[in-house]
C-alpha positions as CSV (number, residue, x, y, z in Angstrom):
1,M,-18.2,-90.0,-39.1
2,I,-20.2,-87.2,-40.8
3,C,-18.1,-85.0,-43.0
4,G,-14.9,-86.3,-41.4
5,I,-15.3,-83.9,-38.4
6,G,-15.7,-86.6,-35.8
7,F,-19.5,-86.5,-35.4
8,S,-21.2,-89.8,-35.7
9,S,-24.8,-90.6,-35.8
10,E,-24.5,-92.3,-32.4
11,N,-23.2,-89.0,-30.8
12,V,-26.0,-87.0,-32.3
13,A,-28.6,-89.5,-31.1
14,K,-27.1,-89.3,-27.6
15,A,-27.3,-85.5,-27.7
16,D,-31.0,-85.5,-28.6
17,P,-32.3,-86.5,-25.2
18,T,-30.4,-83.7,-23.5
19,I,-31.7,-81.2,-26.0
20,E,-35.2,-82.5,-25.4
21,Q,-34.7,-82.4,-21.7
22,W,-33.5,-78.8,-22.0
23,I,-36.5,-77.8,-24.1
24,K,-38.8,-79.5,-21.6
25,M,-37.2,-77.7,-18.7
26,H,-37.3,-74.4,-20.5
27,K,-41.0,-74.8,-21.2
28,Q,-41.6,-75.7,-17.6
29,Q,-39.8,-72.6,-16.4
30,Q,-41.8,-70.4,-18.8
31,L,-45.0,-72.0,-17.5
32,K,-43.9,-71.4,-14.0
33,K,-43.2,-67.7,-14.7
34,I,-46.7,-67.4,-16.3
35,I,-48.4,-69.0,-13.4
36,V,-46.5,-66.8,-10.8
37,S,-47.4,-63.6,-12.8
38,Q,-51.1,-64.7,-12.9
39,I,-51.2,-65.4,-9.2
40,K,-49.7,-62.0,-8.5
41,R,-52.3,-60.4,-10.8
42,I,-55.2,-62.2,-9.1
43,K,-53.9,-61.2,-5.6
44,K,-53.5,-57.6,-6.7
45,A,-57.1,-57.6,-8.1
46,E,-58.5,-59.0,-4.9
47,Y,-56.6,-56.4,-2.8
48,E,-57.7,-53.5,-5.0
49,R,-61.3,-54.7,-5.3
50,P,-63.6,-51.9,-4.1
51,N,-65.6,-52.6,-1.0
52,L,-68.8,-51.0,0.3
53,L,-66.9,-48.3,2.3
54,S,-64.7,-47.2,-0.5
55,Q,-67.6,-47.1,-2.9
56,T,-69.6,-45.0,-0.4
57,V,-66.7,-42.6,0.0
58,Y,-66.3,-42.3,-3.8
59,I,-70.0,-41.5,-4.3
60,G,-69.9,-39.0,-1.5
61,T,-66.9,-37.3,-3.1
62,L,-68.7,-37.1,-6.4
63,G,-71.6,-35.5,-4.6
64,L,-69.5,-32.9,-2.9
65,V,-67.6,-32.1,-6.1
66,L,-70.9,-31.5,-7.8
67,V,-72.7,-29.6,-5.1
68,L,-70.1,-27.3,-3.6
69,P,-69.6,-25.2,-6.8
70,I,-73.4,-24.9,-7.1
71,I,-73.9,-23.8,-3.5
72,G,-70.9,-21.4,-3.7
73,G,-72.3,-19.9,-6.8
74,V,-75.7,-19.4,-5.2
75,Y,-74.3,-17.7,-2.1
76,L,-71.9,-15.5,-4.1
77,G,-74.8,-14.5,-6.4
78,H,-77.1,-13.8,-3.5
79,W,-74.5,-11.6,-1.9
80,L,-73.9,-9.7,-5.1
81,D,-77.6,-9.2,-5.6
82,S,-78.0,-7.9,-2.1
83,L,-75.5,-5.2,-2.9
84,Q,-77.8,-3.7,-5.5
85,Q,-80.8,-1.5,-4.9
86,G,-84.1,-3.3,-5.2
87,Y,-84.9,-7.0,-5.8
88,S,-82.7,-8.8,-8.3
89,T,-81.8,-12.4,-9.0
90,R,-79.6,-11.8,-12.0
91,W,-76.3,-12.7,-10.2
92,T,-77.9,-15.6,-8.3
93,L,-79.2,-17.3,-11.4
94,S,-76.0,-16.6,-13.4
95,L,-73.7,-18.0,-10.8
96,L,-76.1,-20.9,-10.1
97,L,-75.8,-22.0,-13.8
98,T,-72.0,-21.4,-13.7
99,G,-71.8,-23.6,-10.6
100,V,-73.7,-26.4,-12.3
101,V,-71.4,-26.3,-15.3
102,I,-68.3,-26.3,-13.1
103,G,-69.7,-29.1,-10.9
104,L,-70.4,-31.3,-13.9
105,F,-66.9,-30.7,-15.3
106,N,-65.5,-31.6,-11.9
107,V,-67.5,-34.9,-11.8
108,Y,-66.4,-35.7,-15.3
109,Y,-62.7,-35.2,-14.6
110,L,-63.0,-37.1,-11.3
111,I,-64.6,-40.1,-13.0
112,K,-62.1,-39.9,-15.9
113,S,-59.1,-39.8,-13.5
114,G,-60.5,-42.8,-11.6
115,E,-60.4,-45.0,-14.6
């Protein structure tokens, strides 16, 4: 008996294999959880991997987001210039540059939101 409580060295020695088995089983369960989570992550990555069609659509969207403000600015500027007497390109050039700036900001924010 140890300390008179009723524990003997034989009982403690008999308890050790069950504790070792429990630790081994617990480590196996943790390993299984890690493997399952890695498998899910790999499958998700394969599913979300960009293919040729999605990349083409993304590049096309970037092009439209850049070009539409430029074209809109040029048409609006040309229309405003046609309202004035004589030949003027002041509005056309101003709104062309404004369209370029807006288009670049649009592309930047679209790329930033895609990350």
